[in-house]
C-alpha positions as CSV (number, residue, x, y, z in Angstrom):
1,M,30.2,116.8,123.4
2,N,31.4,117.7,120.0
3,P,32.5,121.2,119.3
4,R,30.3,123.5,117.2
5,V,33.1,124.3,114.8
6,S,36.1,122.4,113.4
7,I,38.8,124.8,112.1
8,C,41.1,122.8,109.9
9,I,44.5,124.4,109.2
10,P,46.5,122.5,106.5
11,A,50.1,123.7,107.3
12,F,53.3,123.6,105.2
13,R,56.4,125.3,106.7
14,Q,56.3,129.1,107.1
15,P,56.0,129.0,110.9
16,D,55.7,132.8,111.3
17,L,52.7,133.0,109.0
18,F,51.2,129.8,110.6
19,A,51.7,131.3,114.1
20,R,49.9,134.5,113.0
21,A,47.0,132.5,111.6
22,L,46.7,130.3,114.6
23,S,46.9,133.3,117.0
24,S,44.0,135.0,115.1
25,V,41.9,131.9,115.6
26,L,42.7,131.4,119.3
27,E,41.8,135.1,119.9
28,Q,38.2,134.6,118.7
29,D,35.4,135.5,121.1
30,F,33.5,132.4,120.0
31,V,35.3,129.6,121.8
32,N,33.3,126.4,121.2
33,Y,35.6,125.0,118.4
34,E,38.5,122.7,117.8
35,V,41.6,123.4,115.7
36,I,43.0,120.6,113.6
37,V,46.5,121.2,112.3
38,T,47.6,118.7,109.6
39,D,51.3,119.4,109.0
40,D,52.7,118.6,105.6
41,S,56.1,120.1,106.4
42,D,59.4,118.3,106.0
43,D,60.8,119.9,109.1
44,D,59.5,120.6,112.6
45,S,59.0,124.3,112.3
46,V,55.2,124.1,112.5
47,E,55.3,121.5,115.2
48,K,57.4,123.8,117.4
49,V,54.8,126.6,117.1
50,V,52.0,124.2,118.2
51,S,54.2,122.9,121.0
52,S,54.5,126.4,122.4
53,I,50.8,126.8,122.7
54,H,49.0,125.1,125.5
55,D,45.4,124.9,124.4
56,S,43.4,121.7,124.6
57,R,41.3,122.7,121.5
58,V,44.4,122.5,119.3
59,H,45.0,119.0,117.8
60,Y,48.2,118.5,115.8
61,V,48.9,115.7,113.2
62,R,52.2,115.4,111.4
63,N,51.6,113.6,108.0
64,D,53.9,110.5,107.6
65,T,54.4,111.4,104.0
66,R,53.7,114.7,102.3
67,L,50.2,114.7,101.0
68,G,50.2,118.0,99.0
69,S,47.3,120.2,98.2
70,P,44.4,119.4,98.4
71,Q,44.9,116.0,100.1
72,N,46.2,117.7,103.2
73,W,43.0,119.7,103.3
74,N,41.0,116.4,103.1
75,A,43.1,115.0,106.0
76,G,41.8,117.8,108.2
77,L,38.2,117.3,107.1
78,Q,38.4,113.6,107.9
79,K,39.3,114.4,111.5
80,A,36.8,117.1,112.0
81,T,33.9,116.5,114.5
82,G,32.2,119.9,114.6
83,D,28.7,120.8,113.3
84,Y,30.3,123.4,111.1
85,L,33.7,123.2,109.3
86,Q,36.2,125.6,108.0
87,I,39.4,125.2,106.0
88,F,41.7,128.0,107.2
89,H,44.9,128.5,105.2
90,H,48.0,128.8,107.3
91,D,48.9,132.2,105.8
92,D,45.5,133.8,106.2
93,R,44.1,135.5,109.4
94,Y,40.9,136.8,110.9
95,S,40.7,140.6,111.0
96,T,38.9,140.9,114.4
97,K,38.0,138.8,117.4
98,E,34.3,138.6,116.4
99,C,34.6,137.0,113.0
100,L,34.1,133.3,113.8
101,G,31.1,134.1,116.0
102,K,29.4,136.2,113.3
103,L,29.8,133.4,110.8
104,V,28.4,130.9,113.3
105,Q,25.4,133.1,114.0
106,L,24.8,133.6,110.3
107,L,24.5,129.8,109.7
108,D,22.4,129.4,112.9
109,R,19.9,132.0,111.7
110,N,19.7,130.6,108.2
111,P,19.1,126.8,108.3
112,Q,18.4,126.9,104.6
113,S,22.0,127.8,103.9
114,S,24.7,125.2,103.3
115,L,27.5,127.7,103.8
116,A,28.2,131.2,105.1
117,F,31.0,133.5,104.0
118,C,32.3,137.0,104.4
119,A,34.1,139.7,102.4
120,S,37.9,139.5,102.4
121,I,40.9,141.5,101.5
122,A,44.0,140.2,99.8
123,E,47.2,141.4,101.3
124,T,51.0,140.9,100.8
125,V,53.1,139.0,103.3
126,D,54.1,142.3,104.9
127,G,50.5,143.5,105.2
128,K,50.0,145.7,102.2
129,Q,46.4,145.5,101.1
130,L,45.9,144.6,97.5
131,A,42.2,144.0,96.6
132,I,38.9,143.5,98.3
133,N,36.4,140.7,97.5
134,R,33.0,142.0,98.3
135,P,30.3,140.8,95.9
136,K,27.1,142.6,95.5
137,Q,23.9,141.1,96.9
138,S,22.6,140.8,93.3
139,E,25.6,138.6,92.5
140,I,25.0,136.5,95.6
141,D,21.3,136.0,94.6
142,R,22.4,134.8,91.1
143,L,25.0,132.5,92.6
144,A,22.4,130.8,94.8
145,D,20.3,130.1,91.6
146,D,23.3,129.2,89.5
147,P,26.4,127.9,91.4
148,L,28.3,127.3,88.1
149,L,28.7,131.1,87.9
150,L,31.8,130.4,90.1
151,M,33.6,129.1,87.0
152,T,33.7,132.7,85.7
153,R,34.6,134.4,89.0
154,N,35.2,133.2,92.5
155,F,32.6,135.4,94.2
156,I,33.1,133.6,97.5
157,G,36.8,133.9,97.9
158,A,39.3,131.7,99.8
159,P,38.1,128.8,102.0
160,S,39.3,130.8,105.0
161,C,36.2,133.0,104.5
162,V,33.8,130.2,104.5
163,L,31.9,128.2,107.1
164,V,30.2,125.0,105.9
165,R,27.7,122.6,107.5
166,Q,29.2,119.2,108.2
167,Q,26.5,117.3,106.4
168,N,27.1,119.2,103.2
169,V,30.8,118.7,103.0
170,K,32.4,116.5,100.4
171,P,36.2,115.8,99.9
172,F,38.2,118.1,97.8
173,D,38.9,116.8,94.3
174,R,42.5,115.6,94.3
175,N,42.8,116.2,90.5
176,L,42.5,119.9,91.1
177,K,44.6,122.6,92.8
178,W,43.8,125.9,91.0
179,L,40.0,125.4,90.8
180,V,39.7,123.0,93.8
181,D,37.8,125.5,96.0
182,I,35.5,126.4,93.1
183,D,34.7,122.8,92.5
184,W,34.1,122.3,96.3
185,Y,31.7,125.3,96.5
186,I,29.8,124.1,93.5
187,S,29.5,120.6,95.0
188,I,28.1,122.0,98.3
189,L,25.7,124.5,96.7
190,S,24.4,121.9,94.3
191,Q,23.2,119.8,97.2
192,K,21.7,122.7,99.2
193,P,21.8,125.9,97.2
194,G,21.2,128.4,100.0
195,L,24.1,130.6,101.1
196,S,24.5,133.4,103.5
197,Y,26.9,136.3,103.3
198,I,28.3,139.1,105.4
199,P,29.6,142.0,103.4
200,E,32.0,142.9,106.2
201,V,35.8,142.2,105.7
202,M,36.6,139.6,108.3
203,V,39.4,137.6,106.7
204,L,42.8,138.9,105.4
205,V,44.0,136.5,102.7
206,C,47.7,136.3,102.0
207,D,48.8,136.8,98.4
208,G,52.3,136.1,97.1
209,A,53.8,134.0,99.9
210,V,56.7,131.7,98.8
211,G,55.5,128.4,97.7
212,Q,51.8,129.5,97.3
213,V,49.8,127.3,94.9
214,T,48.3,130.5,93.4
215,K,51.7,131.6,92.1
216,E,52.3,128.2,90.6
217,C,49.0,128.1,88.8
218,R,48.2,131.6,87.6
219,D,48.6,132.0,83.8
220,N,50.0,128.5,83.6
221,P,48.3,126.6,80.7
222,E,49.3,123.2,82.1
223,V,47.0,124.0,85.0
224,E,44.5,126.5,83.7
225,V,43.5,124.6,80.5
226,F,43.4,121.2,82.1
227,E,41.4,122.2,85.2
228,N,38.8,124.3,83.4
229,F,38.1,121.6,80.8
230,Y,38.2,118.9,83.5
231,L,35.7,120.7,85.7
232,Y,33.4,121.4,82.7
233,S,33.4,117.6,81.8
234,K,33.0,116.6,85.5
235,L,30.0,118.8,86.0
236,A,28.4,117.5,82.7
237,A,29.0,113.9,83.8
238,L,27.3,114.6,87.2
239,G,24.1,115.7,85.3
240,H,24.6,119.4,85.3
241,V,24.1,121.3,82.0
242,P,26.9,123.9,82.0
243,P,25.5,127.2,80.7
244,R,26.7,128.7,77.5
245,Y,29.0,131.1,79.4
246,C,30.9,128.1,80.7
247,F,31.6,126.9,77.2
248,N,32.6,130.4,76.2
249,L,35.2,130.3,78.9
250,L,36.7,127.2,77.3
251,L,36.7,129.0,74.0
252,E,38.5,131.9,75.6
253,L,41.2,129.7,77.1
254,A,41.8,127.9,73.8
255,S,42.1,131.2,72.1
256,K,44.3,132.7,74.8
257,Y,46.8,129.8,74.5
258,R,46.5,129.4,70.7
259,L,45.1,125.8,70.9
260,G,43.1,125.2,67.8
261,T,43.2,121.5,67.3
262,V,42.1,118.4,69.1
263,E,45.7,117.2,69.1
264,Q,46.9,120.4,70.8
265,L,44.2,120.2,73.5
266,D,44.9,116.5,74.0
267,A,48.3,117.5,75.2
268,Y,46.5,119.0,78.2
269,R,44.5,115.8,78.8
270,V,41.3,117.4,77.5
271,D,38.3,115.1,76.8
272,K,38.4,114.5,73.0
273,S,34.7,115.1,72.4
274,L,34.8,118.3,74.3
275,A,38.0,119.4,72.5
276,A,36.3,118.7,69.2
277,A,33.3,120.8,70.1
278,V,35.5,123.7,71.2
279,C,37.7,123.5,68.1
280,S,34.7,123.5,65.8
281,E,33.5,126.9,67.3
282,L,36.9,128.6,67.6
283,P,36.9,130.2,64.1
284,W,33.5,131.7,64.7
285,Y,34.5,132.8,68.3
286,R,37.7,134.4,67.2
287,A,36.0,136.3,64.3
288,K,33.3,137.6,66.6
289,R,35.9,138.7,69.2
290,S,37.9,140.5,66.5
291,L,34.9,142.2,65.2
292,R,33.9,143.3,68.7
293,N,37.4,144.7,69.3
294,L,37.3,146.5,65.9
295,V,34.0,148.2,66.8
296,R,35.3,149.3,70.2
297,G,38.4,150.8,68.5
298,I,36.2,152.8,66.1
299,T,33.9,154.0,68.8
C-alpha cells in the first residue's frame, strides 16, 4: 500500500542542517509517510547522516551527476508515491510534532483544495527569528480567485510549508530558480484553485545559510529581471491574461535597474515584444512615480 504522504528532501551538503530537518520529519506524530532524499552533494556527508538512521520509510538516492535546483526537486517528485506530496528543504524544520498531521487533516477535510499550507517563520542558521509569514484570510481568499497575485508577493511561503495533492503536481520549471516556487504554486492553483490554510506557525524556514539560492538571487538583475519577464510571458502563452499589476511589476523592475530600451532588456533574454511594450510605457510610469513621491514629500 502506498504511503499517504511523500516528503521529498532535496539535499546538498550541510549535514548538520539536513540532520535537523530529517529529525523534525521523523518525529512527526503522523507516521504514514515516506521520505525521499535526493542527494546532490559532491561528498558523502548527507549519505552518512542517512546511514545512521534505521527507518524503512527513508529512501536515499545519490545523484550520479549534480542536478542543481530545481531539477533535484523534480528528482524527488518523480520517485514519490504518496497521495500527498511535500518538498521539504534540507535546512528547514517542523516546529512541533503535530505539523504534518494537521496539514494532512486539512487536505482531507477540504477535497476542493489542491494544496494546504501553514504560517512560517524565517530564522537564521543559529535560530534567531527574523520574520513571520502569516497572510490574512482576506489575502487567501483573493489568492484563490487570482493565483497570479503570487507574482507580487509570495503569500504561501517556502515549499516546506505546503502539502499538495499528487494529481495536481507538475514538474518545477528548470528555467527558474528564484520564482520557481511561485510558478509551481500558480500552475497548481490554475488547475484547481481551492487552497486551505492554517495560520499557525508550523515550519521554521532557514534564511542565510551558505550556498542558499536566495542569497544568490536577491537583488540580482540577471535573475530578477529575466525570471519575472519570463514568467509573465509564460503565463500569457498558457492563456492567462496577466492583470495590470503584473505588468506594473515589470515596469518597476525596468525602472529599478535603469533598463529603458529593448536592447538593454534583450541582454536579460527578455521577449522583444514584451520589452517593447514595457519600454513604451516607462516614461509615463517614471513620471507618475516621481509625481507621487513629490506629493508624499509635500504632505
